[in-house]
N, CA, C and O of each residue as an XYZ file, in Angstrom:
316
protein
N      27.127     37.702    -43.509
C      27.868     36.479    -43.775
C      27.538     35.456    -42.694
O      27.581     35.769    -41.504
N      27.212     34.245    -43.106
C      26.892     33.176    -42.178
C      28.194     32.543    -41.683
O      29.082     32.214    -42.469
N      28.281     32.383    -40.378
C      29.485     31.813    -39.790
C      29.317     30.309    -39.593
O      28.214     29.830    -39.326
N      30.399     29.580    -39.723
C      30.404     28.148    -39.449
C      30.755     27.855    -37.998
O      30.842     26.694    -37.599
N      30.957     28.906    -37.209
C      31.265     28.731    -35.789
C      29.971     28.654    -34.988
O      28.976     29.300    -35.313
N      30.012     27.855    -33.943
C      28.879     27.741    -33.018
C      29.416     27.950    -31.608
O      30.474     27.431    -31.251
N      28.678     28.714    -30.814
C      29.060     28.998    -29.429
C      28.019     28.378    -28.516
O      26.824     28.629    -28.669
N      28.475     27.559    -27.553
C      27.580     26.906    -26.599
C      28.003     27.249    -25.180
O      29.172     27.116    -24.819
N      27.045     27.689    -24.383
C      27.257     28.037    -22.984
C      26.758     26.868    -22.141
O      25.652     26.374    -22.361
N      27.568     26.419    -21.174
C      27.096     25.329    -20.341
C      27.854     25.277    -19.030
O      28.883     25.925    -18.843
N      27.309     24.488    -18.141
C      27.919     24.285    -16.832
C      28.647     22.949    -16.856
O      28.032     21.902    -17.056
N      29.939     22.990    -16.656
C      30.769     21.790    -16.630
C      31.206     21.574    -15.188
O      31.744     22.489    -14.564
N      30.987     20.391    -14.656
C      31.287     20.128    -13.244
C      32.771     20.271    -12.911
O      33.134     20.359    -11.738
N      33.627     20.294    -13.922
C      35.063     20.491    -13.681
C      35.396     21.939    -13.337
O      36.482     22.231    -12.836
N      34.451     22.847    -13.609
C      34.720     24.267    -13.434
C      33.725     24.896    -12.466
O      32.580     24.459    -12.353
N      34.183     25.921    -11.778
C      33.335     26.632    -10.824
C      32.310     27.507    -11.533
O      31.163     27.603    -11.096
N      32.716     28.138    -12.613
C      31.849     29.060    -13.345
C      31.390     28.451    -14.667
O      31.881     27.408    -15.099
N      30.443     29.129    -15.290
C      29.960     28.743    -16.604
C      31.136     28.708    -17.584
O      32.042     29.538    -17.504
N      31.116     27.753    -18.498
C      32.149     27.676    -19.526
C      31.499     27.845    -20.899
O      30.280     27.754    -21.043
N      32.336     28.092    -21.893
C      31.830     28.297    -23.250
C      32.652     27.443    -24.216
O      33.883     27.447    -24.181
N      31.940     26.711    -25.080
C      32.588     25.912    -26.115
C      32.439     26.602    -27.459
O      31.427     27.244    -27.741
N      33.472     26.456    -28.282
C      33.415     26.935    -29.660
C      33.597     25.724    -30.569
O      34.559     24.967    -30.439
N      32.652     25.559    -31.490
C      32.717     24.481    -32.475
C      32.799     25.104    -33.864
O      32.384     26.243    -34.079
N      33.344     24.331    -34.798
C      33.409     24.758    -36.191
C      32.814     23.644    -37.040
O      33.314     22.519    -37.038
N      31.751     23.958    -37.760
C      31.038     22.976    -38.589
C      30.671     21.738    -37.775
O      30.746     20.616    -38.275
N      30.272     21.948    -36.510
C      29.845     20.850    -35.657
C      30.949     20.153    -34.903
O      30.668     19.329    -34.033
N      32.197     20.455    -35.207
C      33.335     19.827    -34.525
C      33.804     20.739    -33.400
O      34.119     21.907    -33.630
N      33.851     20.205    -32.184
C      34.326     20.968    -31.037
C      35.782     21.367    -31.247
O      36.630     20.528    -31.549
N      36.064     22.675    -31.083
C      37.431     23.185    -31.211
C      38.062     23.438    -29.854
O      39.169     22.976    -29.574
N      37.333     24.192    -28.996
C      37.931     24.606    -27.741
C      36.861     24.980    -26.718
O      35.686     25.155    -27.041
N      37.316     25.095    -25.480
C      36.452     25.494    -24.376
C      37.187     26.569    -23.585
O      38.387     26.456    -23.336
N      36.458     27.616    -23.191
C      37.035     28.699    -22.404
C      36.382     28.731    -21.033
O      35.186     28.474    -20.889
N      37.198     29.055    -20.015
C      36.667     29.187    -18.657
C      37.368     30.336    -17.947
O      38.456     30.760    -18.337
N      36.716     30.833    -16.887
C      37.280     31.954    -16.136
C      37.511     31.595    -14.671
O      37.431     32.467    -13.805
N      37.791     30.346    -14.384
C      38.003     29.911    -13.003
C      39.172     30.618    -12.322
O      39.196     30.721    -11.096
N      40.132     31.103    -13.090
C      41.287     31.809    -12.523
C      41.121     33.326    -12.613
O      42.084     34.076    -12.454
N      39.887     33.768    -12.871
C      39.601     35.199    -12.933
C      39.461     35.703    -14.354
O      39.912     35.067    -15.306
N      38.821     36.871    -14.479
C      38.572     37.433    -15.811
C      39.846     37.920    -16.504
O      39.854     38.104    -17.722
N      40.909     38.129    -15.748
C      42.183     38.525    -16.349
C      43.038     37.318    -16.724
O      44.120     37.469    -17.291
N      42.551     36.129    -16.407
C      43.294     34.892    -16.684
C      42.400     33.837    -17.313
O      42.456     32.669    -16.929
N      41.580     34.233    -18.271
C      40.697     33.283    -18.950
C      41.556     32.243    -19.660
O      42.526     32.569    -20.345
N      41.168     30.974    -19.475
C      41.924     29.873    -20.076
C      41.159     29.306    -21.263
O      39.928     29.309    -21.296
N      41.924     28.818    -22.238
C      41.344     28.154    -23.402
C      41.971     26.772    -23.494
O      43.187     26.619    -23.386
N      41.122     25.766    -23.695
C      41.584     24.385    -23.851
C      41.139     23.919    -25.230
O      39.955     23.988    -25.561
N      42.093     23.441    -26.041
C      41.767     22.978    -27.389
C      41.535     21.477    -27.380
O      42.205     20.734    -26.663
N      40.575     21.041    -28.187
C      40.237     19.629    -28.321
C      40.482     19.212    -29.755
O      40.115     19.926    -30.688
N      41.095     18.070    -29.928
C      41.374     17.601    -31.273
C      40.703     16.264    -31.561
O      40.674     15.818    -32.708
N      40.162     15.620    -30.524
C      39.569     14.309    -30.765
C      38.181     14.150    -30.139
O      37.684     13.029    -30.032
N      37.557     15.238    -29.729
C      36.213     15.164    -29.161
C      35.178     15.362    -30.252
O      35.351     16.196    -31.141
N      34.111     14.598    -30.183
C      33.007     14.706    -31.136
C      33.492     14.641    -32.582
O      33.151     15.506    -33.388
N      34.262     13.651    -32.906
C      34.736     13.538    -34.283
C      33.557     13.326    -35.221
O      32.650     12.542    -34.938
N      33.584     14.022    -36.316
C      32.510     13.948    -37.293
C      32.745     12.790    -38.256
O      33.883     12.404    -38.523
N      31.660     12.253    -38.763
C      31.783     11.157    -39.724
C      32.351     11.636    -41.054
O      33.144     10.939    -41.688
N      31.940     12.831    -41.472
C      32.458     13.338    -42.730
C      33.705     14.187    -42.467
O      33.815     14.859    -41.442
N      34.616     14.139    -43.395
C      35.859     14.892    -43.254
C      35.574     16.391    -43.327
O      34.898     16.864    -44.241
N      36.091     17.117    -42.364
C      35.916     18.565    -42.317
C      37.281     19.227    -42.364
O      38.188     18.854    -41.620
N      37.421     20.190    -43.227
C      38.675     20.940    -43.316
C      38.580     22.124    -42.361
O      37.693     22.968    -42.490
N      39.489     22.179    -41.416
C      39.482     23.234    -40.407
C      40.329     24.408    -40.882
O      41.415     24.672    -40.367
N      39.805     25.085    -41.857
C      40.474     26.249    -42.429
C      39.450     27.365    -42.466
O      38.390     27.230    -43.077
N      39.775     28.480    -41.801
C      38.848     29.596    -41.735
C      39.644     30.873    -41.561
O      40.813     30.830    -41.176
N      39.020     32.017    -41.841
C      39.731     33.289    -41.715
C      40.137     33.559    -40.259
O      39.323     33.417    -39.346
N      41.357     33.934    -40.058
C      41.875     34.233    -38.721
C      41.041     35.307    -38.043
O      40.703     35.174    -36.866
N      40.704     36.362    -38.762
C      39.930     37.466    -38.179
C      38.568     36.997    -37.682
O      38.095     37.458    -36.643
N      37.941     36.093    -38.408
C      36.646     35.567    -37.972
C      36.794     34.788    -36.670
O      35.969     34.929    -35.767
N      37.834     33.969    -36.566
C      38.075     33.205    -35.340
C      38.413     34.140    -34.175
O      37.940     33.934    -33.057
N      39.227     35.161    -34.432
C      39.555     36.130    -33.384
C      38.308     36.881    -32.920
O      38.152     37.155    -31.730
N      37.421     37.212    -33.858
C      36.157     37.859    -33.488
C      35.334     36.964    -32.566
O      34.768     37.438    -31.581
N      35.268     35.675    -32.883
C      34.523     34.727    -32.042
C      35.173     34.641    -30.668
O      34.471     34.664    -29.657
N      36.492     34.544    -30.609
C      37.191     34.477    -29.322
C      36.941     35.730    -28.490
O      36.707     35.638    -27.285
N      36.989     36.888    -29.119
C      36.738     38.141    -28.390
C      35.304     38.222    -27.884
O      35.068     38.697    -26.773
N      34.348     37.765    -28.682
C      32.953     37.743    -28.256
C      32.775     36.837    -27.038
O      32.121     37.215    -26.067
N      33.356     35.653    -27.096
C      33.259     34.703    -25.990
C      33.949     35.257    -24.741
O      33.441     35.111    -23.629
N      35.084     35.879    -24.925
C      35.793     36.482    -23.782
C      34.915     37.535    -23.096
O      34.798     37.547    -21.870
N      34.308     38.406    -23.881
C      33.441     39.439    -23.306
C      32.234     38.829    -22.598
O      31.803     39.317    -21.553
N      31.695     37.760    -23.177
C      30.577     37.067    -22.522
C      30.997     36.464    -21.191
O      30.260     36.561    -20.209
N      32.175     35.840    -21.144
C      32.663     35.259    -19.886
C      32.872     36.326    -18.826
O      32.574     36.106    -17.653
N      33.380     37.469    -19.231
C      33.621     38.555    -18.292
C      32.302     39.060    -17.718
O      32.229     39.388    -16.534
N      31.267     39.125    -18.540
C      30.013     39.723    -18.103
C      29.108     38.767    -17.318
O      28.173     39.219    -16.657
N      29.364     37.466    -17.377
C      28.516     36.523    -16.621
C      29.167     36.035    -15.359
O      28.576     35.242    -14.626
């Protein structure tokens, strides 16, 4: 099954460590960072960044989103 989620790894000057963004159909949803440690990973949600020209319905299976979050969490822990 093809996912509409995209995961981007990057260095953001606001954070000490690498951060990870999750987008859905090209629209940024959230960013995760581990600046407070691997047991305190933070998630920041964005609602107005990179707004798309075409209307996108942000409706997706909860389990798929949880799988993406768990994958990103494990990646943050390992880097």
